[in-house]
N, C-alpha and C positions, 0 to 999 in steps of 0.2 A: 504493500500500500504506500509506503514511504517513497519508493522509486516512482510510482505513478504521480504523486503530488509534486515531486521534484521535476519530473518531465513536464508537467503542466505549467509549472512556474517558469521553466526555461523557455517553453514554447511561447508563453505570454510575453516574456522579456524580448525574445526575438521579434515578435510581431510589433512590439512597441518601438524597437530600434528601427525596424524596416519602415514603419510609418513616419518616424522622425526624419529618417534619411530622405524619404519621398518628399516631405514638406520642405526640407532644406534644398533639395534639387529644384523644386518648383519655385522657391524664392529666388534662387540664383538665376533660373531661366527668366523670371519676371524682371529682375534687375538688368540682365543682359538685353532683353527686349526694350526696356525703357531707355537704356543707354544708346542702343541702335537708333531708336526713334529720335532721341535728342540729337544724335549726330546727323541724322538725315535732315532734321529741321534746320540745324545750323548750316549744313551744306547748301540747302535750298536757299537760305537767307544770304549766304555768301556768294552764291553763283552769279549774282548780278554785279558783284564787286570786281570781278576780273582777277588778274594775276597778283594784284596787290595784297590780297588776303592769303595767298598760298604760303606754306612754310618753305623755307629755304634751307632746311637742315641737311638736305641731301648734298649740298655744296660743301658742308663743313665736315663730312665724314672722313675718317682716316682711310688710307689705302689698305686694302685687305692684306696685301703681301708687301714685304720690304722691297724697296727698289734695288736693283742690282748695282754694284759699284762700278 
């Protein structure tokens, strides 16, 4: 009888963990979707600004490999 109760408790704990992980994944999905929508909105607002609003960080990157001597 003791083993049965122990198994029931383990099963209930696994179900609780699974539900918590599902909720966490859903929250992350929602945040990602909100971030994507915000990025799309800012891109749409910036699209009429032209090249002035674009980032120029690609010009400042280091070379991937060292130059030969």
